[in-house]
N, CA, C and O atoms as a printed pandas DataFrame, in Angstrom:
     atom_number atom_name residue_name chain_id  residue_number  x_coord  y_coord  z_coord
0              1         N          MET        A               1   54.576  231.195   85.355
1              2        CA          MET        A               1   54.101  230.229   85.782
2              3         C          MET        A               1   54.568  229.458   86.484
3              4         O          MET        A               1   55.755  229.583   86.787
4              5         N          THR        A               2   53.772  228.357   87.005
5              6        CA          THR        A               2   53.346  227.856   88.561
6              7         C          THR        A               2   54.877  226.333   88.528
7              8         O          THR        A               2   55.050  225.601   87.553
8              9         N          GLU        A               3   55.938  226.246   90.181
9             10        CA          GLU        A               3   56.376  225.026   90.177
10            11         C          GLU        A               3   55.349  224.035   90.451
11            12         O          GLU        A               3   54.315  224.482   89.956
12            13         N          SER        A               4   55.130  222.948   90.977
13            14        CA          SER        A               4   54.253  221.783   91.730
14            15         C          SER        A               4   55.062  221.362   92.360
15            16         O          SER        A               4   56.103  221.017   91.802
16            17         N          ASN        A               5   54.904  221.204   93.901
17            18        CA          ASN        A               5   55.689  220.645   94.618
18            19         C          ASN        A               5   55.275  218.831   94.297
19            20         O          ASN        A               5   54.328  218.314   94.890
20            21         N          VAL        A               6   55.972  218.190   93.489
21            22        CA          VAL        A               6   55.335  216.900   94.031
22            23         C          VAL        A               6   56.186  216.312   94.170
23            24         O          VAL        A               6   57.254  216.162   93.576
24            25         N          VAL        A               7   55.353  215.602   95.721
25            26        CA          VAL        A               7   56.039  214.341   96.948
26            27         C          VAL        A               7   56.604  213.541   96.607
27            28         O          VAL        A               7   55.920  213.052   95.708
28            29         N          LYS        A               8   57.834  212.771   96.737
29            30        CA          LYS        A               8   58.055  211.496   96.354
30            31         C          LYS        A               8   58.393  210.479   97.393
31            32         O          LYS        A               8   59.319  210.334   98.191
32            33         N          PRO        A               9   56.988  209.639   97.002
33            34        CA          PRO        A               9   56.215  208.722   97.862
34            35         C          PRO        A               9   57.730  207.759   98.706
35            36         O          PRO        A               9   58.024  207.618   99.893
36            37         N          ASP        A              10   58.397  207.262   97.409
37            38        CA          ASP        A              10   59.935  206.231   97.163
38            39         C          ASP        A              10   60.243  207.239   98.522
39            40         O          ASP        A              10   59.660  206.734   99.481
40            41         N          MET        A              11   61.019  208.593   98.957
41            42        CA          MET        A              11   61.857  208.456   99.553
42            43         C          MET        A              11   61.420  208.587  101.271
43            44         O          MET        A              11   62.238  208.496  102.186
44            45         N          LEU        A              12   60.017  208.810  101.433
45            46        CA          LEU        A              12   59.500  208.944  102.545
46            47         C          LEU        A              12   59.421  206.748  103.186
47            48         O          LEU        A              12   59.338  206.074  104.213
48            49         N          LYS        A              13   59.499  206.630  102.081
49            50        CA          LYS        A              13   58.823  204.696  102.438
50            51         C          LYS        A              13   60.550  204.800  102.885
51            52         O          LYS        A              13   60.891  204.593  104.050
52            53         N          PHE        A              14   61.514  205.130  101.844
53            54        CA          PHE        A              14   63.417  204.872  102.533
54            55         C          PHE        A              14   63.525  205.637  103.616
55            56         O          PHE        A              14   64.668  205.427  104.022
56            57         N          ALA        A              15   62.727  206.813  104.702
57            58        CA          ALA        A              15   63.177  207.791  105.482
58            59         C          ALA        A              15   62.581  206.206  106.869
59            60         O          ALA        A              15   63.118  205.993  107.956
60            61         N          LYS        A              16   61.538  205.516  106.332
61            62        CA          LYS        A              16   60.788  205.144  107.467
62            63         C          LYS        A              16   61.751  203.773  107.736
63            64         O          LYS        A              16   62.044  203.200  108.786
64            65         N          PHE        A              17   62.164  203.462  106.120
65            66        CA          PHE        A              17   63.289  201.992  106.875
66            67         C          PHE        A              17   64.146  202.869  107.675
67            68         O          PHE        A              17   64.471  202.293  108.713
68            69         N          ALA        A              18   64.394  203.469  107.625
69            70        CA          ALA        A              18   66.014  204.165  107.776
70            71         C          ALA        A              18   65.429  204.338  109.988
71            72         O          ALA        A              18   65.965  204.103  111.071
72            73         N          THR        A              19   64.391  204.750  109.599
73            74        CA          THR        A              19   63.792  205.367  111.588
74            75         C          THR        A              19   63.557  203.860  112.212
75            76         O          THR        A              19   63.907  203.661  113.376
76            77         N          ILE        A              20   62.816  202.532  111.246
77            78        CA          ILE        A              20   62.736  201.943  112.183
78            79         C          ILE        A              20   64.790  200.721  112.431
79            80         O          ILE        A              20   65.023  199.809  113.225
80            81         N          LEU        A              21   65.628  201.288  111.477
81            82        CA          LEU        A              21   66.916  200.861  111.417
82            83         C          LEU        A              21   66.782  201.332  112.727
83            84         O          LEU        A              21   66.763  200.426  113.561
84            85         N          VAL        A              22   66.622  203.179  113.441
85            86        CA          VAL        A              22   67.309  204.063  114.259
86            87         C          VAL        A              22   66.220  203.109  115.761
87            88         O          VAL        A              22   66.522  203.052  116.953
88            89         N          ILE        A              23   65.206  202.617  115.188
89            90        CA          ILE        A              23   64.481  201.619  116.811
90            91         C          ILE        A              23   65.160  200.756  117.102
91            92         O          ILE        A              23   65.494  200.637  118.280
92            93         N          VAL        A              24   65.648  199.754  116.018
93            94        CA          VAL        A              24   66.426  198.421  116.286
94            95         C          VAL        A              24   67.670  198.982  117.131
95            96         O          VAL        A              24   67.975  198.996  118.324
96            97         N          LEU        A              25   68.169  199.381  116.083
97            98        CA          LEU        A              25   69.772  200.195  116.969
98            99         C          LEU        A              25   69.334  200.690  118.581
99           100         O          LEU        A              25   70.207  200.560  119.440
100          101         N          THR        A              26   67.800  201.334  119.045
101          102        CA          THR        A              26   68.368  201.614  119.543
102          103         C          THR        A              26   68.000  200.607  120.989
103          104         O          THR        A              26   68.396  200.746  122.146
104          105         N          LEU        A              27   67.401  199.923  120.590
105          106        CA          LEU        A              27   66.912  198.898  121.448
106          107         C          LEU        A              27   68.252  197.833  121.463
107          108         O          LEU        A              27   68.591  197.205  122.466
108          109         N          GLY        A              28   68.824  197.776  120.365
109          110        CA          GLY        A              28   70.622  197.205  121.225
110          111         C          GLY        A              28   71.554  197.889  121.252
111          112         O          GLY        A              28   72.726  197.539  121.109
112          113         N          GLN        A              29   70.986  199.334  121.508
113          114        CA          GLN        A              29   72.099  199.463  122.331
114          115         C          GLN        A              29   71.894  199.731  123.872
115          116         O          GLN        A              29   72.667  199.670  124.829
116          117         N          ALA        A              30   70.055  200.171  123.702
117          118        CA          ALA        A              30   70.051  199.259  125.384
118          119         C          ALA        A              30   70.582  198.095  125.786
119          120         O          ALA        A              30   71.557  198.351  126.493
120          121         N          SER        A              31   70.447  197.176  125.700
121          122        CA          SER        A              31   70.768  195.678  125.572
122          123         C          SER        A              31   72.422  195.409  125.488
123          124         O          SER        A              31   72.886  194.336  125.873
124          125         N          THR        A              32   73.402  196.644  124.868
125          126        CA          THR        A              32   74.320  196.304  124.631
126          127         C          THR        A              32   75.049  197.503  126.333
127          128         O          THR        A              32   75.670  196.941  127.235
128          129         N          GLY        A              33   74.826  198.727  126.364
129          130        CA          GLY        A              33   74.766  198.814  127.775
130          131         C          GLY        A              33   74.462  198.288  128.998
131          132         O          GLY        A              33   75.340  198.385  129.855
132          133         N          LEU        A              34   73.591  197.837  129.245
133          134        CA          LEU        A              34   73.057  196.910  130.182
134          135         C          LEU        A              34   73.717  195.987  130.468
135          136         O          LEU        A              34   74.097  195.735  131.612
136          137         N          ALA        A              35   74.090  194.977  128.922
137          138        CA          ALA        A              35   74.765  193.995  129.372
138          139         C          ALA        A              35   76.133  194.418  130.169
139          140         O          ALA        A              35   76.734  193.877  131.097
140          141         N          ARG        A              36   76.387  195.686  129.372
141          142        CA          ARG        A              36   77.755  196.464  130.844
142          143         C          ARG        A              36   78.410  195.772  132.368
143          144         O          ARG        A              36   79.454  195.389  132.896
144          145         N          PHE        A              37   76.590  195.989  132.644
145          146        CA          PHE        A              37   76.714  195.996  134.424
146          147         C          PHE        A              37   76.634  194.095  134.295
147          148         O          PHE        A              37   76.225  193.512  135.300
148          149         N          SER        A              38   76.823  193.689  133.707
149          150        CA          SER        A              38   76.878  191.903  133.429
150          151         C          SER        A              38   78.622  191.450  133.523
151          152         O          SER        A              38   79.405  190.500  133.529
152          153         N          ASP        A              39   78.525  192.651  133.575
153          154        CA          ASP        A              39   80.394  192.237  132.679
154          155         C          ASP        A              39   80.520  191.587  131.054
155          156         O          ASP        A              39   81.279  190.762  130.547
156          157         N          TYR        A              40   79.596  192.247  130.636
157          158        CA          TYR        A              40   80.260  191.685  129.145
158          159         C          TYR        A              40   81.239  193.129  128.266
159          160         O          TYR        A              40   81.257  194.360  128.276
160          161         N          ASP        A              41   82.047  191.810  127.484
161          162        CA          ASP        A              41   82.887  193.315  127.051
162          163         C          ASP        A              41   82.293  193.619  125.702
163          164         O          ASP        A              41   82.760  193.182  124.651
164          165         N          VAL        A              42   81.158  194.451  125.803
165          166        CA          VAL        A              42   80.352  194.559  124.100
166          167         C          VAL        A              42   80.467  196.486  123.955
167          168         O          VAL        A              42   79.729  197.262  123.349
168          169         N          ALA        A              43   81.630  196.733  124.738
169          170        CA          ALA        A              43   81.334  198.427  124.753
170          171         C          ALA        A              43   81.955  198.209  123.097
171          172         O          ALA        A              43   83.086  198.109  123.572
172          173         N          ALA        A              44   82.141  198.089  121.953
173          174        CA          ALA        A              44   83.155  197.929  120.641
174          175         C          ALA        A              44   81.450  197.850  119.988
175          176         O          ALA        A              44   81.216  198.765  119.198
176          177         N          SER        A              45   80.387  196.967  120.211
177          178        CA          SER        A              45   79.144  197.015  119.981
178          179         C          SER        A              45   78.212  197.993  120.472
179          180         O          SER        A              45   77.059  198.087  120.051
180          181         N          HIS        A              46   78.606  198.563  121.171
181          182        CA          HIS        A              46   77.888  199.226  122.060
182          183         C          HIS        A              46   78.260  201.136  120.899
183          184         O          HIS        A              46   77.501  202.082  120.689
184          185         N          ALA        A              47   80.079  200.836  120.354
185          186        CA          ALA        A              47   79.715  202.619  119.670
186          187         C          ALA        A              47   79.641  202.196  118.510
187          188         O          ALA        A              47   79.695  203.196  117.794
188          189         N          TYR        A              48   79.496  200.777  117.532
189          190        CA          TYR        A              48   79.913  200.907  116.239
190          191         C          TYR        A              48   77.868  200.640  116.337
191          192         O          TYR        A              48   77.426  200.633  115.188
192          193         N          ALA        A              49   76.850  200.468  117.297
193          194        CA          ALA        A              49   75.750  200.945  116.957
194          195         C          ALA        A              49   75.439  202.101  117.207
195          196         O          ALA        A              49   74.388  202.472  116.687
196          197         N          ALA        A              50   76.136  203.032  118.007
197          198        CA          ALA        A              50   76.017  204.561  118.353
198          199         C          ALA        A              50   76.372  205.155  116.933
199          200         O          ALA        A              50   75.840  206.141  116.424
200          201         N          GLN        A              51   77.376  204.368  116.383
201          202        CA          GLN        A              51   77.831  204.930  115.104
202          203         C          GLN        A              51   77.109  204.633  114.047
203          204         O          GLN        A              51   77.445  205.493  113.233
204          205         N          ILE        A              52   76.478  204.085  113.644
205          206        CA          ILE        A              52   75.516  203.490  112.873
206          207         C          ILE        A              52   74.199  204.115  112.778
207          208         O          ILE        A              52   73.624  204.426  111.735
208          209         N          GLY        A              53   73.687  204.302  114.255
209          210        CA          GLY        A              53   72.276  205.346  114.436
210          211         C          GLY        A              53   72.543  206.351  114.136
211          212         O          GLY        A              53   71.841  206.812  113.235
212          213         N          LEU        A              54   73.836  207.388  114.768
213          214        CA          LEU        A              54   73.894  208.526  114.030
214          215         C          LEU        A              54   73.908  208.800  111.860
215          216         O          LEU        A              54   73.310  209.507  111.049
216          217         N          LEU        A              55   74.645  208.062  111.841
217          218        CA          LEU        A              55   74.450  207.786  110.483
218          219         C          LEU        A              55   73.216  207.811  109.710
219          220         O          LEU        A              55   72.880  208.390  108.677
220          221         N          ALA        A              56   72.347  206.603  110.931
221          222        CA          ALA        A              56   70.947  206.670  110.093
222          223         C          ALA        A              56   69.923  207.943  110.292
223          224         O          ALA        A              56   69.165  208.077  109.331
224          225         N          CYS        A              57   69.771  208.787  111.220
225          226        CA          CYS        A              57   69.039  210.147  111.581
226          227         C          CYS        A              57   69.811  210.565  110.586
227          228         O          CYS        A              57   69.065  210.852  109.650
228          229         N          PHE        A              58   70.860  210.736  110.321
229          230        CA          PHE        A              58   70.751  211.669  109.158
230          231         C          PHE        A              58   70.550  211.382  108.091
231          232         O          PHE        A              58   70.195  212.260  107.305
232          233         N          ALA        A              59   70.715  209.944  107.632
233          234        CA          ALA        A              59   70.392  209.640  106.470
234          235         C          ALA        A              59   68.079  210.031  106.672
235          236         O          ALA        A              59   67.264  210.334  105.800
236          237         N          VAL        A              60   67.940  209.857  107.819
237          238        CA          VAL        A              60   66.146  210.167  107.627
238          239         C          VAL        A              60   66.201  211.572  107.495
239          240         O          VAL        A              60   65.301  211.889  106.717
240          241         N          VAL        A              61   66.917  212.718  107.936
241          242        CA          VAL        A              61   66.225  214.380  108.032
242          243         C          VAL        A              61   66.994  214.120  105.971
243          244         O          VAL        A              61   66.060  214.436  105.234
244          245         N          ALA        A              62   67.856  213.828  105.373
245          246        CA          ALA        A              62   68.383  213.577  104.111
246          247         C          ALA        A              62   67.353  213.145  103.358
247          248         O          ALA        A              62   67.352  213.316  102.139
248          249         N          LEU        A              63   66.450  212.591  103.946
249          250        CA          LEU        A              63   65.310  211.606  102.690
250          251         C          LEU        A              63   63.823  212.277  103.245
251          252         O          LEU        A              63   62.839  212.389  102.513
252          253         N          VAL        A              64   63.860  212.654  104.535
253          254        CA          VAL        A              64   62.518  213.213  104.345
254          255         C          VAL        A              64   63.342  215.092  103.416
255          256         O          VAL        A              64   62.644  215.784  102.675
256          257         N          ILE        A              65   64.236  215.308  103.629
257          258        CA          ILE        A              65   63.896  216.886  102.838
258          259         C          ILE        A              65   63.455  216.608  101.421
259          260         O          ILE        A              65   62.498  217.077  100.806
260          261         N          MET        A              66   64.901  215.233  100.828
261          262        CA          MET        A              66   64.551  214.453   99.340
262          263         C          MET        A              66   63.400  214.698   98.997
263          264         O          MET        A              66   63.082  215.448   98.073
264          265         N          SER        A              67   62.254  213.745  100.110
265          266        CA          SER        A              67   61.145  213.745   99.726
266          267         C          SER        A              67   60.312  215.014   98.901
267          268         O          SER        A              67   59.537  214.787   97.972
268          269         N          LYS        A              68   60.516  215.907   99.240
269          270        CA          LYS        A              68   60.312  217.614   99.056
270          271         C          LYS        A              68   58.065  217.753   99.513
271          272         O          LYS        A              68   57.171  218.525   99.168
272          273         N          SER        A              69   58.164  216.267  100.583
273          274        CA          SER        A              69   57.365  216.820  101.463
274          275         C          SER        A              69   57.099  218.658  102.161
275          276         O          SER        A              69   58.018  219.416  102.471
276          277         N          GLU        A              70   55.647  218.965  102.246
277          278        CA          GLU        A              70   55.786  220.682  102.827
278          279         C          GLU        A              70   55.474  220.194  104.639
279          280         O          GLU        A              70   55.454  221.082  105.492
280          281         N          ASN        A              71   55.197  218.348  105.117
281          282        CA          ASN        A              71   55.212  218.689  106.052
282          283         C          ASN        A              71   55.663  219.369  107.735
283          284         O          ASN        A              71   55.479  218.812  108.818
284          285         N          LYS        A              72   56.181  220.488  107.521
285          286        CA          LYS        A              72   56.668  220.888  109.084
286          287         C          LYS        A              72   57.157  219.848  110.424
287          288         O          LYS        A              72   58.080  219.544  111.179
288          289         N          LYS        A              73   56.148  219.666  110.151
289          290        CA          LYS        A              73   55.761  218.366  111.451
290          291         C          LYS        A              73   56.773  217.207  111.425
291          292         O          LYS        A              73   57.455  216.739  112.337
292          293         N          LEU        A              74   56.676  216.874  110.114
293          294        CA          LEU        A              74   57.746  216.384  109.778
294          295         C          LEU        A              74   59.419  216.114  109.553
295          296         O          LEU        A              74   60.016  215.110  109.943
296          297         N          LYS        A              75   59.951  217.136  108.906
297          298        CA          LYS        A              75   60.584  217.739  109.350
298          299         C          LYS        A              75   61.523  218.282  110.536
299          300         O          LYS        A              75   62.728  218.276  110.788
300          301         N          GLY        A              76   60.537  218.677  111.032
301          302        CA          GLY        A              76   60.867  219.203  112.481
302          303         C          GLY        A              76   61.293  217.714  113.254
303          304         O          GLY        A              76   62.444  217.568  113.667
304          305         N          MET        A              77   60.415  216.792  113.386
305          306        CA          MET        A              77   60.985  215.316  113.697
306          307         C          MET        A              77   61.853  214.826  113.495
307          308         O          MET        A              77   62.319  213.949  114.221
308          309         N          SER        A              78   62.311  215.192  112.537
309          310        CA          SER        A              78   63.115  214.135  111.690
310          311         C          SER        A              78   64.477  214.696  112.637
311          312         O          SER        A              78   65.249  214.184  113.447
312          313         N          PHE        A              79   64.271  216.084  112.011
313          314        CA          PHE        A              79   65.887  217.194  113.092
314          315         C          PHE        A              79   65.589  216.965  114.538
315          316         O          PHE        A              79   66.560  217.229  115.248
316          317         N          GLY        A              80   64.711  216.623  115.071
317          318        CA          GLY        A              80   64.674  216.992  115.988
318          319         C          GLY        A              80   65.124  215.080  116.478
319          320         O          GLY        A              80   65.664  214.916  117.572
320          321         N          LEU        A              81   64.838  213.820  115.575
321          322        CA          LEU        A              81   65.302  213.203  116.163
322          323         C          LEU        A              81   66.615  212.616  116.317
323          324         O          LEU        A              81   66.844  211.863  117.264
324          325         N          ALA        A              82   68.109  213.108  114.855
325          326        CA          ALA        A              82   69.237  213.353  114.594
326          327         C          ALA        A              82   69.651  214.372  115.336
327          328         O          ALA        A              82   70.850  214.406  115.057
328          329         N          THR        A              83   69.462  215.185  116.059
329          330        CA          THR        A              83   69.678  216.402  117.224
330          331         C          THR        A              83   69.573  215.515  118.586
331          332         O          THR        A              83   70.504  215.418  119.385
332          333         N          ALA        A              84   68.648  215.052  118.697
333          334        CA          ALA        A              84   68.733  213.444  120.101
334          335         C          ALA        A              84   69.703  212.792  119.877
335          336         O          ALA        A              84   70.549  213.239  120.651
336          337         N          TRP        A              85   70.305  211.709  119.089
337          338        CA          TRP        A              85   71.290  211.324  118.883
338          339         C          TRP        A              85   72.284  211.441  119.139
339          340         O          TRP        A              85   72.884  210.834  120.026
340          341         N          PHE        A              86   72.917  212.688  118.036
341          342        CA          PHE        A              86   73.835  213.165  117.967
342          343         C          PHE        A              86   74.413  214.113  119.385
343          344         O          PHE        A              86   75.609  214.404  119.392
344          345         N          LEU        A              87   73.651  214.506  120.395
345          346        CA          LEU        A              87   73.689  215.176  121.638
346          347         C          LEU        A              87   73.695  212.994  122.333
347          348         O          LEU        A              87   74.600  212.492  122.998
348          349         N          GLN        A              88   73.089  212.650  122.103
349          350        CA          GLN        A              88   73.296  211.351  123.525
350          351         C          GLN        A              88   74.737  210.698  122.641
351          352         O          GLN        A              88   75.377  209.922  123.351
352          353         N          TYR        A              89   75.225  210.867  121.456
353          354        CA          TYR        A              89   77.423  210.165  121.205
354          355         C          TYR        A              89   77.458  210.810  121.629
355          356         O          TYR        A              89   77.929  210.262  122.626
356          357         N          GLY        A              90   77.316  212.486  122.103
357          358        CA          GLY        A              90   78.289  213.111  122.819
358          359         C          GLY        A              90   78.439  212.797  123.739
359          360         O          GLY        A              90   79.532  212.334  124.067
360          361         N          LEU        A              91   77.408  212.902  124.594
361          362        CA          LEU        A              91   77.278  212.177  125.869
362          363         C          LEU        A              91   78.095  211.125  125.805
363          364         O          LEU        A              91   79.302  211.364  125.823
364          365         N          GLY        A              92   77.759  210.097  125.740
365          366        CA          GLY        A              92   78.404  208.570  125.814
366          367         C          GLY        A              92   79.420  208.765  125.510
367          368         O          GLY        A              92   79.933  207.687  125.812
368          369         N          GLU        A              93   80.889  209.875  124.749
369          370        CA          GLU        A              93   81.801  209.659  124.518
370          371         C          GLU        A              93   82.120  210.684  125.566
371          372         O          GLU        A              93   82.622  210.072  126.508
372          373         N          MET        A              94   82.067  211.743  125.783
373          374        CA          MET        A              94   82.765  212.203  126.914
374          375         C          MET        A              94   82.476  211.947  128.221
375          376         O          MET        A              94   83.131  212.528  129.086
376          377         N          PHE        A              95   81.306  210.909  128.630
377          378        CA          PHE        A              95   81.781  210.542  129.957
378          379         C          PHE        A              95   81.438  208.850  130.101
379          380         O          PHE        A              95   80.713  208.247  130.893
380          381         N          ALA        A              96   82.345  208.352  128.902
381          382        CA          ALA        A              96   82.257  207.014  128.896
382          383         C          ALA        A              96   82.701  206.551  130.340
383          384         O          ALA        A              96   82.037  205.654  130.859
384          385         N          LYS        A              97   83.666  207.035  130.963
385          386        CA          LYS        A              97   83.962  206.877  132.423
386          387         C          LYS        A              97   83.424  206.805  133.197
387          388         O          LYS        A              97   83.204  205.734  133.763
388          389         N          MET        A              98   82.952  207.983  133.580
389          390        CA          MET        A              98   81.702  208.432  134.383
390          391         C          MET        A              98   80.520  207.220  134.779
391          392         O          MET        A              98   79.555  207.305  134.019
392          393         N          ALA        A              99   80.411  206.280  135.652
393          394        CA          ALA        A              99   78.989  205.898  135.703
394          395         C          ALA        A              99   77.961  206.163  136.474
395          396         O          ALA        A              99   77.581  205.459  137.410
396          397         N          TRP        A             100   77.466  207.214  136.097
397          398        CA          TRP        A             100   76.346  208.053  137.104
398          399         C          TRP        A             100   76.072  208.970  135.852
399          400         O          TRP        A             100   75.260  209.883  135.997
400          401         N          VAL        A             101   76.794  208.765  134.425
401          402        CA          VAL        A             101   76.349  209.499  133.551
402          403         C          VAL        A             101   75.444  208.588  132.237
403          404         O          VAL        A             101   75.085  208.851  131.089
404          405         N          SER        A             102   75.336  207.374  133.189
405          406        CA          SER        A             102   74.683  206.336  132.599
406          407         C          SER        A             102   73.074  206.678  132.688
407          408         O          SER        A             102   72.178  206.446  131.878
408          409         N          LEU        A             103   73.037  207.499  134.342
409          410        CA          LEU        A             103   71.507  207.987  134.196
410          411         C          LEU        A             103   70.744  208.759  133.215
411          412         O          LEU        A             103   69.611  208.743  132.734
412          413         N          ILE        A             104   71.589  209.295  133.134
413          414        CA          ILE        A             104   71.327  210.652  131.875
414          415         C          ILE        A             104   71.442  210.062  130.338
415          416         O          ILE        A             104   70.837  210.460  129.342
416          417         N          HIS        A             105   72.016  209.423  130.405
417          418        CA          HIS        A             105   72.339  208.784  129.157
418          419         C          HIS        A             105   70.853  207.469  128.778
419          420         O          HIS        A             105   70.265  207.531  127.699
420          421         N          ALA        A             106   70.534  206.568  129.683
421          422        CA          ALA        A             106   69.791  205.891  129.496
422          423         C          ALA        A             106   67.868  206.727  129.510
423          424         O          ALA        A             106   67.021  206.248  128.757
424          425         N          VAL        A             107   67.514  207.933  130.453
425          426        CA          VAL        A             107   66.762  208.290  130.011
426          427         C          VAL        A             107   66.970  209.188  128.184
427          428         O          VAL        A             107   66.044  209.104  127.377
428          429         N          VAL        A             108   67.707  209.622  127.985
429          430        CA          VAL        A             108   67.794  210.514  126.782
430          431         C          VAL        A             108   67.423  208.912  125.413
431          432         O          VAL        A             108   66.943  208.926  124.280
432          433         N          ALA        A             109   67.818  208.041  126.085
433          434        CA          ALA        A             109   67.512  207.107  125.157
434          435         C          ALA        A             109   66.572  206.342  125.249
435          436         O          ALA        A             109   66.422  205.445  124.420
436          437         N          MET        A             110   65.710  206.528  126.303
437          438        CA          MET        A             110   64.009  206.166  126.215
438          439         C          MET        A             110   63.364  207.721  124.985
439          440         O          MET        A             110   62.546  207.486  124.095
440          441         N          ALA        A             111   63.728  208.639  125.136
441          442        CA          ALA        A             111   63.512  210.065  124.566
442          443         C          ALA        A             111   63.200  209.438  123.258
443          444         O          ALA        A             111   62.063  209.269  122.817
444          445         N          ILE        A             112   64.604  209.021  122.526
445          446        CA          ILE        A             112   65.090  208.777  121.268
446          447         C          ILE        A             112   63.860  207.644  121.194
447          448         O          ILE        A             112   63.015  207.828  120.317
448          449         N          PHE        A             113   63.768  206.894  121.760
449          450        CA          PHE        A             113   62.904  205.745  121.494
450          451         C          PHE        A             113   61.638  206.007  120.847
451          452         O          PHE        A             113   61.012  205.508  119.912
452          453         N          GLY        A             114   61.465  207.005  121.703
453          454        CA          GLY        A             114   60.094  207.433  121.809
454          455         C          GLY        A             114   59.107  207.921  120.275
455          456         O          GLY        A             114   58.138  207.583  119.595
456          457         N          HIS        A             115   60.408  209.143  120.410
457          458        CA          HIS        A             115   60.621  210.045  119.272
458          459         C          HIS        A             115   60.579  209.418  117.891
459          460         O          HIS        A             115   60.036  209.901  116.897
460          461         N          ALA        A             116   61.371  208.027  117.998
461          462        CA          ALA        A             116   61.894  207.544  116.455
462          463         C          ALA        A             116   60.217  206.782  115.984
463          464         O          ALA        A             116   59.587  206.958  114.941
464          465         N          LEU        A             117   59.839  205.886  117.239
465          466        CA          LEU        A             117   57.911  205.429  116.816
466          467         C          LEU        A             117   57.310  206.449  116.961
467          468         O          LEU        A             117   56.148  206.240  116.615
468          469         N          ALA        A             118   57.512  207.961  117.445
469          470        CA          ALA        A             118   55.967  208.976  116.412
470          471         C          ALA        A             118   56.896  209.223  115.215
471          472         O          ALA        A             118   56.582  208.766  114.116
472          473         N          LEU        A             119   57.367  209.516  115.285
473          474        CA          LEU        A             119   57.788  209.834  113.783
474          475         C          LEU        A             119   58.080  208.899  112.803
475          476         O          LEU        A             119   58.519  209.238  111.704
476          477         N          MET        A             120   57.787  207.288  113.240
477          478        CA          MET        A             120   57.409  206.580  111.972
478          479         C          MET        A             120   56.219  206.556  111.881
479          480         O          MET        A             120   55.811  206.197  110.777
480          481         N          ARG        A             121   55.372  206.834  112.724
481          482        CA          ARG        A             121   53.531  207.162  112.975
482          483         C          ARG        A             121   53.406  208.517  111.579
483          484         O          ARG        A             121   52.536  208.571  110.710
484          485         N          ALA        A             122   54.505  209.414  111.768
485          486        CA          ALA        A             122   54.069  210.841  111.170
486          487         C          ALA        A             122   54.536  210.090  109.551
487          488         O          ALA        A             122   53.732  209.925  108.633
488          489         N          ILE        A             123   55.522  209.837  109.519
489          490        CA          ILE        A             123   55.959  209.372  108.459
490          491         C          ILE        A             123   54.783  208.395  107.681
491          492         O          ILE        A             123   54.134  208.917  106.774
492          493         N          SER        A             124   54.637  207.596  107.890
493          494        CA          SER        A             124   53.177  206.890  107.826
494          495         C          SER        A             124   52.346  207.641  106.782
495          496         O          SER        A             124   52.073  207.633  105.581
496          497         N          GLU        A             125   52.089  208.328  107.985
497          498        CA          GLU        A             125   50.686  208.641  107.663
498          499         C          GLU        A             125   50.708  209.448  106.420
499          500         O          GLU        A             125   49.826  209.409  105.563
500          501         N          GLU        A             126   52.438  210.641  106.354
501          502        CA          GLU        A             126   52.630  211.375  105.254
502          503         C          GLU        A             126   52.380  210.424  103.529
503          504         O          GLU        A             126   51.599  210.640  102.602
504          505         N          HIS        A             127   53.477  209.342  103.741
505          506        CA          HIS        A             127   53.269  208.290  103.057
506          507         C          HIS        A             127   51.662  207.589  102.746
507          508         O          HIS        A             127   51.420  207.405  101.553
508          509         N          ALA        A             128   51.149  207.403  103.214
509          510        CA          ALA        A             128   49.768  207.141  102.764
510          511         C          ALA        A             128   49.001  208.585  102.680
511          512         O          ALA        A             128   47.852  208.457  102.256
512          513         N          SER        A             129   49.223  209.374  102.861
513          514        CA          SER        A             129   48.521  210.173  102.406
514          515         C          SER        A             129   48.853  210.883  100.518
515          516         O          SER        A             129   47.986  211.338   99.772
516          517         N          HIS        A             130   49.595  210.815  100.368
517          518        CA          HIS        A             130   50.762  211.115   98.843
518          519         C          HIS        A             130   50.657  209.896   97.716
519          520         O          HIS        A             130   50.667  210.306   96.556
520          521         N          SER        A             131   50.538  208.195   97.923
521          522        CA          SER        A             131   50.977  207.018   97.957
522          523         C          SER        A             131   49.687  206.902   96.483
523          524         O          SER        A             131   48.802  207.747   96.347
524          525         N          GLU        A             132   49.769  206.345   96.043
525          526        CA          GLU        A             132   48.437  205.857   95.142
526          527         C          GLU        A             132   47.985  204.949   95.425
527          528         O          GLU        A             132   47.004  204.530   94.810
């Protein structure tokens, strides 16, 4: 007997929504990060958005795995997004008092934004190929 692997398109749809949340949170992170230079007190908002984004990235990984998709590119991209956000979160926590690290922090944030956009497209393509 062979088991047939049935892809769950609903899980891919939820993964797409979580990826959209990551994109929105990345933009929010950028705005609160830049507002800091204008002497606005947004450190708490910046930190909470980072924590929610980290959880959303882990949710994307879980949802892609739960979808039972055989697309290795999709799985790799979801793990890559979670890893990049985790590293970004670590940079933010470790170097919060060092102004120069914001240069590294900003470049990694742009990479996360681009990667999330590419992941959203990959999820959409996979969802379209498995939905009715």
